[in-house]
C-alpha positions as CSV (number, residue, x, y, z in Angstrom):
1,M,31.0,21.3,-9.4
2,N,27.9,22.6,-7.6
3,R,25.6,19.7,-6.7
4,L,22.5,21.5,-8.0
5,V,24.2,22.2,-11.3
6,L,25.3,18.5,-11.6
7,I,21.8,17.3,-11.0
8,L,20.4,19.7,-13.6
9,L,23.0,18.5,-16.1
10,L,22.0,14.9,-15.5
11,L,18.3,15.8,-15.9
12,T,19.0,17.8,-19.1
13,G,21.0,14.9,-20.6
14,S,18.2,12.4,-20.0
15,P,16.4,11.6,-23.3
16,A,13.0,11.0,-21.7
17,L,11.6,11.5,-18.2
18,S,9.9,8.7,-16.3
19,A,6.2,8.6,-15.6
20,V,4.4,7.3,-12.6
21,D,0.9,5.8,-12.2
22,T,-0.6,6.3,-8.8
23,L,-3.3,3.8,-7.9
24,R,-5.4,5.0,-5.0
25,G,-9.1,5.3,-4.1
26,L,-12.3,3.3,-4.5
27,T,-11.9,2.4,-8.2
28,A,-8.2,1.5,-8.0
29,V,-7.8,-0.3,-4.7
30,E,-10.2,-2.7,-2.9
31,D,-9.5,-3.7,0.7
32,A,-10.9,-5.5,3.8
33,T,-9.9,-7.0,7.1
34,L,-10.3,-10.7,7.8
35,Y,-11.1,-11.7,11.5
36,N,-10.0,-15.0,13.0
37,F,-12.2,-14.8,16.1
38,L,-15.2,-16.8,17.2
39,A,-17.3,-14.7,19.6
40,C,-17.7,-11.5,17.6
41,D,-20.5,-9.9,19.6
42,P,-21.9,-11.2,22.9
43,E,-25.3,-9.8,22.0
44,I,-25.6,-12.2,19.0
45,E,-25.3,-15.7,20.4
46,G,-23.4,-18.1,18.3
47,E,-22.3,-15.6,15.7
48,D,-18.8,-16.1,14.3
49,C,-16.6,-13.1,13.5
50,R,-14.9,-15.2,10.9
51,R,-18.0,-14.6,8.8
52,Y,-17.7,-10.8,9.2
53,N,-17.3,-8.7,6.1
54,T,-15.5,-5.3,6.6
55,G,-15.3,-4.1,3.0
56,G,-17.0,-0.8,3.7
57,L,-14.8,0.3,6.7
58,S,-12.3,3.1,6.7
59,T,-9.5,1.1,8.4
60,I,-7.9,-2.3,7.8
61,M,-6.0,-4.2,10.5
62,V,-3.2,-6.7,10.6
63,G,-1.9,-8.8,13.5
64,K,-3.0,-9.9,16.9
65,N,-4.4,-8.2,19.9
66,E,-5.6,-10.0,23.1
67,L,-8.6,-11.5,21.5
68,D,-8.4,-11.5,17.7
69,D,-6.0,-12.1,14.8
70,H,-6.5,-9.9,11.8
71,R,-5.3,-10.2,8.2
72,A,-5.9,-7.7,5.4
73,V,-6.6,-8.4,1.8
74,M,-6.2,-5.9,-1.2
75,R,-7.0,-5.9,-4.9
76,F,-5.7,-3.5,-7.5
77,P,-8.4,-3.4,-10.3
78,G,-6.9,-0.2,-11.5
79,W,-3.6,-1.9,-12.7
80,D,-3.5,-2.4,-16.4
81,R,-1.1,-5.4,-16.1
82,A,1.8,-3.5,-17.7
83,L,4.9,-4.4,-15.7
84,P,6.6,-1.1,-14.6
85,D,10.4,-0.6,-14.1
86,S,9.8,-0.5,-10.4
87,S,6.9,-0.2,-7.9
88,V,6.2,0.6,-4.3
89,L,3.1,-0.1,-2.2
90,E,2.6,2.7,0.4
91,L,0.5,2.0,3.5
92,T,-0.2,4.6,6.2
93,C,-0.2,3.1,9.7
94,T,-2.8,5.0,11.8
95,A,-2.5,3.1,15.1
96,G,-0.6,0.3,16.8
97,D,-0.9,-1.7,20.0
98,D,2.7,-1.1,20.8
99,T,5.8,0.7,19.2
100,D,7.9,-2.4,18.6
101,N,9.0,-3.2,15.0
102,R,6.4,-5.6,13.6
103,R,7.2,-7.5,10.4
104,V,4.3,-7.7,8.0
105,F,4.5,-10.3,5.2
106,V,2.8,-9.5,1.8
107,Y,1.8,-12.6,-0.3
108,P,0.0,-12.8,-3.6
109,L,-3.4,-14.3,-3.4
110,T,-4.2,-17.3,-5.6
111,R,-8.0,-16.8,-5.6
112,R,-10.0,-13.7,-6.3
113,F,-12.0,-12.1,-3.5
114,F,-15.0,-9.8,-3.6
115,E,-14.6,-6.8,-1.3
116,G,-18.2,-6.4,-0.2
117,D,-19.6,-3.2,1.4
118,E,-21.0,-4.0,4.8
119,N,-20.2,-1.0,7.0
120,V,-22.6,-0.8,9.9
121,A,-21.6,-1.5,13.5
122,Y,-22.5,-5.2,13.3
123,P,-23.5,-6.2,9.7
124,E,-25.4,-9.3,8.7
125,P,-22.8,-11.6,7.2
126,D,-24.3,-11.5,3.8
127,S,-21.7,-10.0,1.3
128,G,-18.1,-9.9,0.5
129,V,-14.8,-11.4,1.7
130,T,-14.5,-13.0,5.2
131,W,-12.0,-15.2,7.0
132,Y,-13.8,-18.3,5.7
133,H,-15.0,-17.0,2.3
134,A,-13.5,-15.3,-0.8
135,W,-17.1,-14.0,-0.9
136,L,-20.2,-14.7,1.2
137,D,-23.6,-14.1,-0.3
138,I,-27.1,-14.0,1.3
139,G,-28.1,-17.5,2.4
140,D,-24.7,-18.9,1.3
141,S,-26.3,-20.0,-2.0
142,D,-23.7,-18.2,-4.1
143,S,-20.7,-18.3,-1.7
144,L,-17.1,-19.4,-2.4
145,S,-15.0,-20.5,0.5
146,W,-11.3,-20.2,0.7
147,T,-9.5,-23.5,0.4
148,T,-7.7,-22.5,3.6
149,P,-9.5,-20.1,6.0
150,G,-7.7,-16.8,6.1
151,G,-7.0,-16.6,2.4
152,D,-5.5,-18.7,-0.4
153,Y,-2.0,-17.4,-1.2
154,T,1.5,-18.5,-2.3
155,A,4.3,-18.2,0.2
156,A,6.9,-18.7,-2.5
157,V,6.7,-15.0,-3.4
158,A,6.7,-12.4,-0.7
159,C,7.5,-8.8,0.2
160,T,7.9,-7.6,3.8
161,V,7.7,-4.3,5.7
162,L,8.6,-3.3,9.2
163,V,5.9,-1.3,11.0
164,S,6.5,0.3,14.4
165,R,4.4,3.4,14.8
166,P,2.0,5.6,12.9
167,G,3.2,7.0,9.6
168,V,3.9,5.9,6.0
169,C,5.5,2.5,5.4
170,R,6.6,1.2,2.0
171,V,6.4,-2.3,0.7
172,R,9.1,-3.0,-1.9
173,P,10.3,-4.3,-4.3
174,F,6.7,-4.8,-5.2
175,N,7.5,-5.8,-8.8
176,R,8.1,-9.4,-7.7
177,I,4.4,-9.7,-6.9
178,L,3.3,-7.8,-10.0
179,N,5.4,-10.2,-12.1
180,W,4.0,-13.2,-10.3
181,W,0.5,-12.1,-11.2
182,R,1.4,-11.6,-14.8
183,T,3.3,-14.8,-15.1
184,N,0.5,-16.9,-13.6
185,S,-2.4,-14.9,-15.2
186,A,-3.6,-14.3,-11.6
187,D,-6.0,-11.8,-10.2
188,P,-4.1,-8.8,-8.7
189,G,-4.7,-9.5,-5.0
190,I,-2.6,-9.7,-1.9
191,V,-2.9,-10.7,1.8
192,L,-1.0,-9.0,4.6
193,I,0.0,-11.2,7.5
194,N,1.7,-10.1,10.7
195,Q,4.6,-12.1,12.0
196,N,3.0,-11.8,15.5
197,S,6.3,-12.2,17.3
198,F,6.4,-11.9,21.1
199,P,4.4,-10.4,22.7
200,A,1.8,-11.5,20.2
201,N,-1.2,-9.9,22.0
202,S,0.0,-6.4,21.2
203,A,1.1,-6.9,17.6
204,R,-1.9,-5.4,15.8
205,R,-1.4,-2.5,13.4
206,S,-4.2,-0.4,11.8
207,F,-3.9,1.2,8.3
208,G,-6.0,3.6,6.3
209,A,-8.3,1.9,3.9
210,S,-9.6,3.0,0.5
211,E,-13.0,4.0,2.0
212,G,-11.4,6.3,4.5
213,T,-9.5,9.6,4.4
214,A,-8.0,9.9,0.9
215,E,-4.4,10.8,2.0
216,L,-4.3,7.8,4.4
217,A,-5.5,5.3,1.8
218,P,-3.2,2.6,0.3
219,R,-1.3,3.8,-2.7
220,L,0.5,1.7,-5.4
221,L,3.1,3.7,-7.2
222,L,4.1,2.2,-10.7
223,Y,7.3,3.8,-12.2
224,Y,7.8,3.6,-16.0
225,G,10.5,5.1,-18.2
226,D,14.3,5.4,-18.1
227,E,16.6,3.8,-15.7
228,P,17.1,5.8,-12.4
229,V,19.8,8.5,-12.6
230,E,23.0,7.6,-10.8
231,W,24.6,10.4,-8.7
232,N,27.3,10.0,-6.0
233,G,26.4,6.4,-5.5
234,R,22.7,7.0,-4.9
235,R,19.9,6.2,-7.3
236,L,17.6,9.1,-8.1
237,K,14.3,8.4,-9.9
238,I,12.9,11.1,-12.1
239,L,9.1,11.3,-11.5
240,T,7.0,13.6,-13.6
241,G,3.5,13.7,-14.8
242,A,1.1,10.8,-15.1
243,R,1.0,7.9,-17.5
244,E,-1.8,7.9,-20.0
C-alpha cells in the first residue's frame, strides 16, 4: 500500500486528534542566568557578580568559560498544572565556546525565584534572582537567599540534553519534571547546569531567552490527546490546533 494512503487511513481512523499547548514568551516563560564569579567589573571595586541579576537580558548562559561559571533558571507560569501525555522543552543554542558535545542537566528547583528585570550594562544588584538569592531586593531588606548558592534543586529527578553547536536542542522526556512539580506541589521552575567536562574553560553555551528574539526563545510543548500513531515501528504524534 502507498505510504501516504496508509498514513491517511491511520489519521482518518483516529477518533480524536491531539492538541498541543506551546508556552513561549514573556508571560509563559521566565528566565535568567546565575553567575558564579567574584570580580564582575574592575571599575566597581569589591562588587560581586554572584549578586548580578540578568532577568532582562536576551540571552541565558550555561557552563564555564575561562573566568566564569554560569547556570540558567527558568519558570513556566503559563503552565496550568495539567499533566500532558508528553512534553518537550526546546532551547535554541545561539553560541558556544567550542563544538564538543556538552551535556546539560536539567533539575527541578525546590524554591521559587523571582526573575527580576535588570537589563543595563552593569545593573545595581537590587532586584531578582542571583547566584546567592532566589530574589534580591533593594537594601536586602526583603531578600531571600538560596539555601545553597547556585539554586536549590533536587538531583533525584533530572533530564539531560547534549548541546554541541548553534541550533535547536530538545530536553525530554520533560514529563518527569512536570510530574515532580505536581506531586510535590512545587513551583514550576528548573535550573540548567553544564557537566563542564574537560576542557572546562570552553564549555559555555548561550541560548535565546524570553526577552530576546521570539523564534529563539525557550518553548515548552505540552501534548494532550490520543496515544501516538504507530506506523512501521515509528511513533507519529498528531499535532493540530491549540488547547483551550
